[in-house]
BALUMDO-42298 format. One record per residue (C-alpha): residue number from 1; chain; x, y, z. Coordinates in Angstrom, 3 decimals. Layout:
// residues N
(NUM,"A",(X,Y,Z))
...
END
This chain:
// residues 321
(1,"A",(-0.002,0.003,-0.004))
(2,"A",(1.188,3.494,-0.892))
(3,"A",(0.358,6.549,1.229))
(4,"A",(-0.299,10.204,0.474))
(5,"A",(-0.669,13.312,2.604))
(6,"A",(-4.230,14.448,3.256))
(7,"A",(-3.692,18.106,2.426))
(8,"A",(-2.884,20.465,5.244))
(9,"A",(-4.008,17.982,7.897))
(10,"A",(-0.590,16.355,7.487))
(11,"A",(-2.191,12.944,7.975))
(12,"A",(-0.637,10.101,5.953))
(13,"A",(-3.525,8.137,4.453))
(14,"A",(-3.595,5.002,2.345))
(15,"A",(-4.119,6.085,-1.261))
(16,"A",(-6.857,3.462,-1.482))
(17,"A",(-9.361,4.034,1.285))
(18,"A",(-12.513,2.170,2.246))
(19,"A",(-15.889,3.478,1.072))
(20,"A",(-18.355,2.151,3.643))
(21,"A",(-21.739,3.092,2.210))
(22,"A",(-22.422,-0.399,0.881))
(23,"A",(-21.939,-2.103,4.248))
(24,"A",(-24.668,0.050,5.772))
(25,"A",(-27.206,-2.523,4.589))
(26,"A",(-29.731,-0.068,3.113))
(27,"A",(-29.910,0.930,-0.580))
(28,"A",(-27.332,-1.735,-1.502))
(29,"A",(-28.201,-5.401,-1.833))
(30,"A",(-26.019,-8.489,-1.705))
(31,"A",(-23.910,-7.869,1.399))
(32,"A",(-23.888,-9.065,4.999))
(33,"A",(-22.282,-7.980,8.258))
(34,"A",(-19.995,-10.981,8.612))
(35,"A",(-18.514,-10.413,5.167))
(36,"A",(-18.211,-6.690,5.868))
(37,"A",(-16.180,-7.409,8.991))
(38,"A",(-13.918,-9.762,7.030))
(39,"A",(-13.456,-7.152,4.312))
(40,"A",(-12.679,-4.373,6.781))
(41,"A",(-10.157,-6.480,8.671))
(42,"A",(-8.521,-7.701,5.488))
(43,"A",(-8.142,-4.145,4.206))
(44,"A",(-6.375,-3.147,7.415))
(45,"A",(-4.169,-6.243,7.200))
(46,"A",(-3.093,-5.016,3.764))
(47,"A",(-2.207,-1.518,4.959))
(48,"A",(-5.420,0.462,4.487))
(49,"A",(-5.788,3.089,7.229))
(50,"A",(-8.575,5.391,5.999))
(51,"A",(-12.298,4.553,6.141))
(52,"A",(-15.108,6.831,4.977))
(53,"A",(-18.568,6.277,6.417))
(54,"A",(-21.604,8.443,7.259))
(55,"A",(-24.380,8.731,9.804))
(56,"A",(-26.904,8.227,7.009))
(57,"A",(-25.429,4.912,5.856))
(58,"A",(-27.916,2.387,7.168))
(59,"A",(-29.076,4.752,9.894))
(60,"A",(-25.700,4.493,11.636))
(61,"A",(-25.174,0.791,10.929))
(62,"A",(-22.114,1.425,8.785))
(63,"A",(-20.596,3.611,11.512))
(64,"A",(-21.188,0.920,14.122))
(65,"A",(-19.509,-1.762,12.004))
(66,"A",(-16.565,0.488,11.187))
(67,"A",(-16.136,1.490,14.821))
(68,"A",(-16.337,-2.097,16.024))
(69,"A",(-13.582,-3.224,13.668))
(70,"A",(-11.385,-0.157,14.152))
(71,"A",(-11.501,-0.479,17.968))
(72,"A",(-10.475,-4.124,17.723))
(73,"A",(-7.255,-3.294,15.874))
(74,"A",(-3.936,-2.075,17.213))
(75,"A",(-3.202,-0.021,14.088))
(76,"A",(-4.178,3.647,13.905))
(77,"A",(-7.285,3.779,11.708))
(78,"A",(-8.406,7.193,10.496))
(79,"A",(-12.196,7.471,10.259))
(80,"A",(-14.144,10.033,8.272))
(81,"A",(-17.899,10.368,8.628))
(82,"A",(-20.593,12.800,7.542))
(83,"A",(-23.510,14.817,8.864))
(84,"A",(-26.626,14.250,6.730))
(85,"A",(-28.689,17.272,5.662))
(86,"A",(-31.445,17.878,8.182))
(87,"A",(-34.038,18.101,5.404))
(88,"A",(-32.744,14.772,4.003))
(89,"A",(-32.393,16.187,0.502))
(90,"A",(-29.533,15.012,-1.721))
(91,"A",(-28.254,17.030,-3.524))
(92,"A",(-28.561,20.301,-1.652))
(93,"A",(-30.994,22.864,-3.007))
(94,"A",(-30.701,26.612,-2.650))
(95,"A",(-32.577,26.777,0.646))
(96,"A",(-31.644,28.576,3.881))
(97,"A",(-28.787,27.021,5.858))
(98,"A",(-31.091,26.628,8.856))
(99,"A",(-33.106,24.010,6.974))
(100,"A",(-30.011,21.907,6.349))
(101,"A",(-27.192,22.488,8.849))
(102,"A",(-28.242,24.537,11.894))
(103,"A",(-25.574,24.615,14.618))
(104,"A",(-27.388,22.504,17.199))
(105,"A",(-28.093,19.851,14.552))
(106,"A",(-24.435,19.682,13.480))
(107,"A",(-23.416,19.125,17.088))
(108,"A",(-26.197,16.604,17.769))
(109,"A",(-25.323,14.514,14.732))
(110,"A",(-21.629,14.549,15.608))
(111,"A",(-22.366,13.284,19.086))
(112,"A",(-24.527,10.496,17.646))
(113,"A",(-21.710,9.485,15.290))
(114,"A",(-19.274,9.455,18.209))
(115,"A",(-21.552,7.008,20.027))
(116,"A",(-21.978,4.835,16.929))
(117,"A",(-18.222,4.695,16.313))
(118,"A",(-17.388,4.245,20.004))
(119,"A",(-14.616,6.851,19.864))
(120,"A",(-13.931,10.133,21.653))
(121,"A",(-12.787,12.046,18.566))
(122,"A",(-13.740,11.886,14.888))
(123,"A",(-10.705,12.305,12.633))
(124,"A",(-12.645,13.937,9.786))
(125,"A",(-16.198,15.221,10.029))
(126,"A",(-17.855,16.226,6.759))
(127,"A",(-21.057,17.966,5.733))
(128,"A",(-22.811,15.439,3.492))
(129,"A",(-24.077,17.970,0.952))
(130,"A",(-23.055,21.516,0.161))
(131,"A",(-24.151,24.720,-1.558))
(132,"A",(-21.766,27.652,-1.733))
(133,"A",(-24.624,30.050,-1.034))
(134,"A",(-23.997,29.076,2.627))
(135,"A",(-20.315,29.954,2.561))
(136,"A",(-20.799,33.427,4.026))
(137,"A",(-22.986,32.126,6.885))
(138,"A",(-21.328,31.917,10.289))
(139,"A",(-23.492,29.321,12.043))
(140,"A",(-21.937,26.250,10.445))
(141,"A",(-18.437,27.572,11.046))
(142,"A",(-19.103,28.330,14.702))
(143,"A",(-20.512,24.829,15.237))
(144,"A",(-17.497,23.155,13.642))
(145,"A",(-15.045,25.274,15.614))
(146,"A",(-16.878,24.455,18.844))
(147,"A",(-16.594,20.741,18.089))
(148,"A",(-12.860,21.118,17.503))
(149,"A",(-12.397,23.108,20.714))
(150,"A",(-14.206,20.350,22.599))
(151,"A",(-11.874,17.726,21.142))
(152,"A",(-14.735,15.909,19.370))
(153,"A",(-13.481,16.506,15.819))
(154,"A",(-9.932,16.924,14.442))
(155,"A",(-10.604,18.126,10.877))
(156,"A",(-13.516,19.211,8.701))
(157,"A",(-14.548,18.489,5.116))
(158,"A",(-17.271,18.968,2.541))
(159,"A",(-18.825,16.132,0.532))
(160,"A",(-19.949,17.796,-2.673))
(161,"A",(-23.173,17.362,-4.584))
(162,"A",(-23.049,15.046,-7.593))
(163,"A",(-21.444,16.657,-10.633))
(164,"A",(-20.931,20.033,-8.947))
(165,"A",(-17.160,20.151,-8.282))
(166,"A",(-16.958,23.962,-8.364))
(167,"A",(-19.781,24.368,-5.836))
(168,"A",(-17.383,24.633,-2.891))
(169,"A",(-14.637,27.004,-3.906))
(170,"A",(-15.945,29.983,-1.973))
(171,"A",(-16.155,27.890,1.205))
(172,"A",(-12.694,26.410,0.671))
(173,"A",(-11.164,29.879,0.366))
(174,"A",(-12.498,30.848,3.813))
(175,"A",(-9.917,28.565,5.433))
(176,"A",(-12.112,26.447,7.705))
(177,"A",(-12.327,23.341,5.474))
(178,"A",(-9.473,20.808,5.340))
(179,"A",(-10.764,18.304,2.768))
(180,"A",(-13.241,17.978,-0.043))
(181,"A",(-14.914,14.799,-1.278))
(182,"A",(-15.990,14.709,-4.935))
(183,"A",(-17.108,12.287,-7.636))
(184,"A",(-14.099,11.701,-9.862))
(185,"A",(-13.680,8.963,-12.433))
(186,"A",(-13.085,8.346,-16.144))
(187,"A",(-16.586,9.562,-16.951))
(188,"A",(-16.592,12.451,-14.441))
(189,"A",(-13.422,14.405,-15.206))
(190,"A",(-14.749,17.878,-14.365))
(191,"A",(-12.958,18.121,-10.979))
(192,"A",(-9.644,18.098,-12.832))
(193,"A",(-10.388,21.483,-14.436))
(194,"A",(-12.882,23.001,-11.999))
(195,"A",(-11.582,22.051,-8.541))
(196,"A",(-8.197,20.382,-8.267))
(197,"A",(-6.120,23.510,-8.958))
(198,"A",(-7.844,25.277,-6.058))
(199,"A",(-7.232,22.316,-3.757))
(200,"A",(-3.559,22.255,-4.661))
(201,"A",(-3.281,26.018,-4.178))
(202,"A",(-4.905,25.864,-0.724))
(203,"A",(-3.447,22.472,0.260))
(204,"A",(-6.901,20.916,0.619))
(205,"A",(-7.065,17.124,0.806))
(206,"A",(-9.113,15.432,-1.930))
(207,"A",(-11.206,12.314,-1.405))
(208,"A",(-12.212,10.898,-4.812))
(209,"A",(-15.414,8.897,-4.577))
(210,"A",(-17.332,6.664,-7.014))
(211,"A",(-14.223,5.645,-9.019))
(212,"A",(-16.191,2.799,-10.653))
(213,"A",(-19.223,4.973,-11.445))
(214,"A",(-21.433,2.828,-9.175))
(215,"A",(-20.225,-0.304,-10.981))
(216,"A",(-20.575,0.954,-14.551))
(217,"A",(-16.815,1.235,-15.038))
(218,"A",(-16.242,-2.373,-13.937))
(219,"A",(-18.097,-3.757,-16.949))
(220,"A",(-20.677,-5.407,-14.697))
(221,"A",(-23.619,-3.285,-15.887))
(222,"A",(-25.182,-4.066,-19.244))
(223,"A",(-28.411,-3.081,-20.999))
(224,"A",(-30.276,-6.002,-19.417))
(225,"A",(-28.862,-5.729,-15.864))
(226,"A",(-31.587,-5.663,-13.242))
(227,"A",(-31.395,-4.311,-9.679))
(228,"A",(-33.965,-4.682,-6.890))
(229,"A",(-36.208,-1.580,-6.654))
(230,"A",(-34.765,-0.711,-3.224))
(231,"A",(-31.170,-0.811,-4.507))
(232,"A",(-29.601,2.598,-5.173))
(233,"A",(-28.329,1.354,-8.513))
(234,"A",(-31.885,0.912,-9.799))
(235,"A",(-32.188,4.681,-9.432))
(236,"A",(-28.693,5.526,-10.684))
(237,"A",(-29.028,3.434,-13.854))
(238,"A",(-32.623,4.363,-14.644))
(239,"A",(-33.793,5.390,-18.070))
(240,"A",(-31.352,4.627,-20.836))
(241,"A",(-28.213,5.072,-18.733))
(242,"A",(-27.399,1.344,-18.723))
(243,"A",(-27.278,1.360,-22.506))
(244,"A",(-25.149,4.509,-22.562))
(245,"A",(-22.734,3.065,-20.005))
(246,"A",(-22.469,-0.182,-21.945))
(247,"A",(-21.628,1.589,-25.192))
(248,"A",(-18.887,3.652,-23.543))
(249,"A",(-17.439,0.709,-21.656))
(250,"A",(-17.200,-1.368,-24.822))
(251,"A",(-15.010,1.377,-26.302))
(252,"A",(-12.958,1.576,-23.117))
(253,"A",(-12.112,-2.122,-23.395))
(254,"A",(-10.102,-1.278,-26.518))
(255,"A",(-7.646,0.609,-24.278))
(256,"A",(-6.874,-2.342,-22.014))
(257,"A",(-3.397,-3.770,-22.313))
(258,"A",(-0.009,-3.349,-20.666))
(259,"A",(-0.998,-0.385,-18.459))
(260,"A",(-4.239,-1.916,-17.180))
(261,"A",(-5.441,-5.439,-17.778))
(262,"A",(-8.999,-4.971,-16.498))
(263,"A",(-11.599,-2.221,-16.372))
(264,"A",(-11.468,-1.925,-12.547))
(265,"A",(-7.684,-1.557,-12.740))
(266,"A",(-8.010,1.126,-15.419))
(267,"A",(-10.620,2.976,-13.370))
(268,"A",(-8.581,3.043,-10.163))
(269,"A",(-5.265,3.811,-11.823))
(270,"A",(-6.933,6.705,-13.647))
(271,"A",(-7.956,8.377,-10.375))
(272,"A",(-4.615,7.649,-8.681))
(273,"A",(-2.741,9.200,-11.606))
(274,"A",(-3.752,12.708,-10.424))
(275,"A",(-1.491,14.462,-7.919))
(276,"A",(-4.341,16.394,-6.303))
(277,"A",(-6.011,13.168,-5.128))
(278,"A",(-5.153,12.208,-1.544))
(279,"A",(-7.133,8.974,-1.475))
(280,"A",(-9.711,7.171,-3.559))
(281,"A",(-12.546,5.497,-1.657))
(282,"A",(-14.143,2.700,-3.688))
(283,"A",(-17.086,0.965,-2.076))
(284,"A",(-15.979,-2.424,-0.800))
(285,"A",(-18.425,-4.963,0.599))
(286,"A",(-16.425,-8.184,0.187))
(287,"A",(-12.919,-9.480,0.799))
(288,"A",(-12.600,-10.080,-2.945))
(289,"A",(-13.195,-6.361,-3.616))
(290,"A",(-10.553,-5.445,-1.047))
(291,"A",(-7.863,-7.702,-2.491))
(292,"A",(-8.484,-6.488,-6.034))
(293,"A",(-8.631,-2.771,-5.265))
(294,"A",(-5.646,-2.618,-2.938))
(295,"A",(-3.481,-4.499,-5.421))
(296,"A",(-3.451,-1.393,-7.654))
(297,"A",(-1.779,0.729,-4.985))
(298,"A",(1.740,0.082,-6.240))
(299,"A",(2.850,3.543,-7.313))
(300,"A",(2.388,2.905,-11.035))
(301,"A",(0.434,5.608,-12.829))
(302,"A",(-1.072,5.692,-16.275))
(303,"A",(1.083,7.252,-18.964))
(304,"A",(0.403,10.718,-20.298))
(305,"A",(-0.501,9.129,-23.614))
(306,"A",(-3.165,6.879,-22.143))
(307,"A",(-4.574,9.688,-19.995))
(308,"A",(-4.950,11.734,-23.171))
(309,"A",(-6.781,8.878,-24.878))
(310,"A",(-9.198,8.762,-21.930))
(311,"A",(-10.108,12.454,-22.203))
(312,"A",(-12.905,11.844,-24.767))
(313,"A",(-14.682,9.578,-22.275))
(314,"A",(-15.606,12.574,-20.118))
(315,"A",(-19.395,12.542,-19.816))
(316,"A",(-21.382,15.627,-18.759))
(317,"A",(-24.413,14.271,-16.928))
(318,"A",(-25.571,17.475,-15.256))
(319,"A",(-29.291,17.774,-15.819))
(320,"A",(-29.425,14.478,-17.731))
(321,"A",(-32.632,13.261,-16.148))
END
């Protein structure tokens, strides 16, 4: 496992982290707690030291599993979690801050996450949605600073709305935010031009999420793939998106070869080939996922030539539905 610095926090984090939404048990089908524990422990055995979860993942179930495993280990495990929007709307709309992140709610959610995780301090607390219209408000800042003063949180981050990488820059420039989490993959390349230069300028840590595009970039989703109605992927791949993904992935397969033998390898190496990225957090629900994903943390990046050939795969999906 290779490690990178998480921006100005100075923390050394595994460049492949653990995305723990899937082990929450809601909105994702096909997993179980016993396998989740095996996967979490195996990832730590192989050098992973950064886990990203959220209070909303399974109503705290993901946090409880992560905390249970982390407390059982002697290694230092860095845990990031998130405060869900009070109005439970993803992505954030342009509504008053008080409907989404009032100060008492930020503190109450943080204390609930502390209980779920079974720890005294959260390494990285993030707001689970964001709109830069709130950047000039003081209430959210005062709440975060109070949590830090009380020793309940070490660092703070924003988890950005889907396909809105620039919708954070005003907040980042205020100096209170240490990390930003953003969708970044072969299809979603916008952060590279709209966000990463600001993060590098301000020394903000970057957490790249959804590197496999919810499974589309693994080749596992075809035109006839079916998901249970309660599964998040049934929503994500609604309409004609499965067909569109399939067509793009078939063209991507033509680029496989010496630099990446499989689509998952190509997807992860793509994200890790960008200097601004501190860690990539693929969702991992099984030990098999862990072994595969961590194997690509070997320091080898895609060549400039292959990165250039991947540029045309950028896919603007803002307002697609």
